[in-house]
N, C-alpha and C positions, 0 to 999 in steps of 0.2 A: 567321605566318599559316597555314601548313599545319596546325599543331597546333590553332589556333582552329577551323579548318574541321572537323577530326576531332571535336573536342568538341561543336561545333554539331550535327553529324549523329548523334553518340551520344545527345544530348538528344532529337533527333527520333525516334530509334528507341525510346527509353524512353516517349515520349508516345503513340506510335501502335501499337496492337495489331496492325494488319495488317502493318506493317513488321516487327515482331518475329516474326510468323508466317513471313514470307518468309525472314528471317535464320535462324530455327530450322530451316526446311525445308532451306535450302542447307547449313547446318551438318550436319544429319543425313545428307544425301547425301554430303558430303565425308567425314564420319566413317566411313560404311559402306565406302568404297573406300580411304581412307587407311590404315586399320588392318587391312585384310583383302586381301592380294594375291590370294587365291582369288576374292573378289567382283569385283576389278578384272579378273581374267582372264575371268570369266563375262560381265562387262559388254562386254568387247571381243569375245568370241565372239558374243554376241547382235548387236553392231554389225556384225560381218562377215556374219552371216546376213541382216541387214536392209539391207546395203549402206551402212552409216553409218561414217564415220571417227570413232571415239570419242576424245574428249579427256578428260584426267584432270580430274575435277570440282575446282573451286577452293574454298578456304575463305573464310569471311567474318569470322571472329573472330580476334583476336590483334593484336599491335602492328605493323600494316602500314598503309601509306597507303590512302586511300579507293579509288583505282582498282581495287584487288583485288576489291572488292565488285561493281563494274561488270563486271569480267572474269568473275567467277563467274556472274552473271546471263546474260551473253552466251553463255557456254559452255552453260549449262543450256537456254537457248531456241534454241540454234544449230540451223539447219535442215540437212538433208542435201543431197546433190547433186541429188536430184529434188524437193526442197522438200516432199515428202509425209511423209517420215520423217527424224528427226534425233536429236540427243542426247536430247531430251525423250522421244521414243518409246522409245529404248533404255533409259533409266532407268526408265520406267514398266513396261516388260516385265520388267526384272530385279527391280524391287521387288515386282511381282505374283508372281514366282517365289519370292522370298525369304519373302514373307508366307505362302505356302502350304506351303513345303517345309523351311524352316530349323528345325533342332532347337533352336536357341538362342532362348529366349523374348524376349530383349532385341532381337535382330536382327529377329525376326519382327514384334514390336510396332513397331519403328522403321520397317520397310518398310511396314507397314499404314498408319501415320500419314502417311508421305510419299505413298503411293499415293492415299490419300483426299484429301490436299491438292491434288495435281496433277490430280485429276479434277474439281475445283471450277472452273467456268467463271469465276466472279468472281475467284478467287485467281489463275488463269492470266492473266486480263486485267490484274490489278493488278501482276503480275510484269512484264508488258510496259510498263505505265505507269512502274513504278519504274526499269526499264532506261532509259527516256527521261530521267527526272529525274537519274539518276546519270551519264548521258552528259555532261550539262552540268557537273555537279559535278566529274567526273573531269577534264574539260578544264581547269577552273579550278585543280584541285589540281596537275596536271602543270605548269601555268604557274608556280605558286608554288614548285615544286621546282627550277626552272632557276636557275642561278647568276647569269645576266645580267638577271633580272627586277628592275625598279626599282619603287618604291612607287607613283607615279602610274599606271603600267601595271597594277599589281595592283588598285588601287582602281577603275579604269575597268572591268576585267574583272569585278570584284565587282558593280558596278552592272548590267552586262549580264546577269550570272547571275541577279540578283534579278528583273529585268524578264522574262526568258525563262521563269523558273520560275513567276512569278505568272500568266502567260498560260495555263499548262498546267492551272490549276484550272478554267478555263471550257471548254476544248476540248483534245483530244489534240494532241500536237505534229505539225504537218504533215510527212508522210513518216517519222514515227517508228514505233517498233515497235507501239504501241497502235493507231495509225491503220491499219497493215497488218493487224493482228489483227482489228479490227472490219470492215475491208473484206472479209476472207476469210469472216467469218461471214455478211455480207450476200450474198456470192456463193453460199455454200452454201444460204442461204434461197431465193434466186431459182431455183437449180437444182432444189431439192426442190419448190418451188411449180410449176415447169414440168412436173415429172414427175406431179404431182397424185395421189399415192397416198392422200391423205387421212389419213395417219398422223401421229403426233407427230414433228415434224422432229428429226433427230439432228445435232448440231453437233460437229465434231471439230477438234482441233488436232494436227497431225502424226499423224494416224490414231487419236488417243486421244479416245474419246467423252467429252464434257464434260457436267457436271450443273449444277444451280442455275439462276440467272437468265440463262443464256446465250441463251435465246430472246428475252428482252427486249432484250439487247444487240444481237442481230442485227436486231431490228425498229426500235428507237428510239435506238440508240447508248447512250451513258452516262446519258442524262437520267433523273432520278428513280430511280436504282438505288443499290444498296449500294456499287457501284463508284464512282459519282459522289461519294457522301458520303466514301468513303475517300480519293479523290483530293483533294477540297477540304480535308479534315483534314490530309493529308500536306503539301500546298502551304502551308497556313496555318502549320503547325508549322515547316516548313523555313525560310520567310521570317522568322518570328519569331525563331528561334534564330540564324540568320545575322546578323540585325540586332543581336541582343543581343551576339554575340561580336565584331562589327566596328563597334560603335556609335561608337567614337572616330574611325573613318575615314569613316563615313557621315553624321556630324552628327546622330545620333539622341540624343546625350547633350549637353546644353548645357554641362556642365562641361568638355567637351573640344572646344568649338567652335573654339578657336584652333588646336589640333592638326589638326582637320579642314580648316580653311581653309588652313593651311600646306601640307598634302598637295596640295590642289587648286591652290594657287598655283604649285607646282613644275611645273605643266603649261606654264608659259611657256617652259621649255627644250625642249619638244617642237616641233621645227620643222614637223611636219606640221600643226599647228594655227595656224601663222602666216598672216596674210592675204597675198594675192598683191600687192596694191597697196603700193608702197614708202612712201607717205605714211602709210597706216594702220599699216604695219609699224613705223615709227619710234616711234609712241605705244603700240603693242601691249604689254600686260603691265606698263605703268608702275605701276599701282596694286598689282598683285600683287607686283611686285618691291619696292615700298616696304614692304609688309607683311612680306615675308620678311626684309628687312634689319633691320626692327624686331624681329621675332620671334626672330631668331638673333643679335641685337646683342651679347649677352655673349660668344658664341663668336667672332664676327667682330672685335670690339674686342680681345679677348685675342690674336688672331692678326694684328693690325695692318692690318685691312682698312679702307680709306677708302670709306665708303658713297656719298659724292658721286661719286667716281671710278667706283665700281661702276655707277652709273646711266648714266654716259656710256659706259663700256665695253660695257654691255649693248646700247646702240643700235648701236655699231660692230660688235659681234659678230653681231647679227642680220643686218645688211647683208652682212657677210663670208660668213656661212654660206649665205645665200640666193644669192649670186653664184657661190660656188666649191665649196661642200661639200654641196649639197642631195642629191647622189647617194649619199652615204655612209650606212651604217647608224648607228643611234643610238649604240651603244657605240663604234664605230670613230671616229665624229666626236669624241666627248668624250675618247677616248684620245689622238687627235691633238692636240686643243687643250691637254690637260693635260700632255703629255710633250714636245711639240716646240716649239722656238724658231722664230720670235719670239712665237708665240701665248701660250705659258705665262707670258711676262713682260708682254706688252702688255695682257693681260686677266686679270692675276693676282687682282684684287679681285673681279670677277664670277665668276671660275672657282672661287672658294672656296665659293660657294653650290652649284656643280656638284659639288664634292667632297662636300658634305653630302648632296646628293641621291643620289649613287652609293653612299654608305656607310650610308644608312638601312637597318636590318636588315629584310628582308622574310621571309626563311626561314632556318632552320638545317638545311636538307636536306643541304647539303654536309658539315656536321659529322656528321650521322647516317650519311651514306655512309662517312665516315672511320671511325666506330665499327664499322660493319659490316665494313669491310675489315680492321680490326685483329682482329676476332673470327675472321675466316676465316684470317688469316695466323698469328696467335699462338694456336694451338689447344692442346688438352690433350697432343697428341703432339708439339708443337713449341713448348714453353714456355721453352726456354733461349736464345732469341734475344737478342742484345744490343740495347739501346735504339736505338742508331744504325741497326742493321740493320732493326729494325721500322719506324723512321721512313722509311728509304729505300724499303722495300717498300710502305708505305702510299702514299707519294708517287707511286710507279710505278703502283699500283693505281687511284688516284683521279685520276691525271694525264690529259693529253690522249690521245686515241685514236691508234692507229698511223698513221691517215691524216693527222692533223694534226701529228704529232711530227716535228721536224727533228733527225735524229741526228748532224748534222755536228759540233755543239759537243761532244756526248758522245764522239764518236770522237777529236776533237782533244784533249779532256781525258785520254782513255785513253792516247794517244800520249805526252803530255807529263808526266803525273804519276806514272808508274811509277818504282820505285827502280832498275830496270834497263831497258836499251833494249828497246823492243818490236820483235819481228821477225815481222810478219804474213806475210811471204813466205818464211819459213824452210823449208828442205827438209832433212829428216833423211836418214840413210843408208838405202839401199834395204832393208837387213835389218830396219829398225825398223817397217816397215809396207808393206802391199800398195799403198796409194794412192800413197805417196811413191816406190815402185819405178818408177812411171811418170813420175816427175818432177813430180807434182801438188803444189801447195802445200797445207799443212795448212789 
């Protein structure tokens, strides 16, 4: 599913010229500072003069997950401590400097193009809008990359993403970056009207004067503007490509309706959706369970599952969970039921469907992380590692965090599996080391 999301947004980028312009601008900014330490030093020096803590600009192209695009936009639009000058101001000042002083024609041309883009009020407003859109997509992408995410949970999050994204075509996200940007423009308009100079109002973002239809944005918001048309086109394209990539899960394709229904029917194992009344709970999910038993009948029959007993066990299981285990998390509950006696034996028929639910592949992110770990561990300068050593190091790298790791089993294994006796309290002769001269153990 994360790869489907990547491909969907790649198609959106190809469809929309405005999104391509944002991607190209962010890529040029990243390229300027990634390949030139001198330019990065100059950017930080300008930031110090302006009182801005400059961050390294992020890239938006390459084989990485979608959240890196959101991070690049967040970094580019990041305000400073006083909210008047930030990363945006610093990049604009440096690009203005490079455009007029660089002896390299490529660098000067690149800086001129970036400077022209970020002085366009419509473009800056669209960057804020795109940051709001990618915030929701990033949240969904991070959910899909978790090892514990299950299919019904991912489908529910996909439905929520589509609904919240479609709403942004009509109005800016409440409390989002575009809403704050438009509110700041309206504030500047009121202040200039109160001063009553009678001159053409000047609108700024982080002290950078903006051009284009920014006056119309300050007066009427996004209505009947180039920005509104770009927003509608972006949302329409995003929703279209998301539905195209996830049609089998959303029921958009009749040929896969059985698959779609099976995914939705698995929601009967989500105890948060169960009714409180016990009489209703007894009958809850009976039709969905019957469909699942029929849909997976080849697998269930091959593994000796009695479908009639499964229906009876499901009723008992719901009542047991409601009375005793409602406080457990989703994964802890099913781990307990699948591994502990007497539950794993008493409910073995219905729990086979739980097995199917938990092993349905949502993401290959854990595999991708394993590949990345292998690339870091077995490098060009460390290419003679034995296969077992590489495997052990990868397991350590992608294993649990230090906070979650219980080292007692490893220590016990170290004590018992050595060819010679372990001597952790061994004290050598004083002449063999300064530490042991004091009687300290090694």
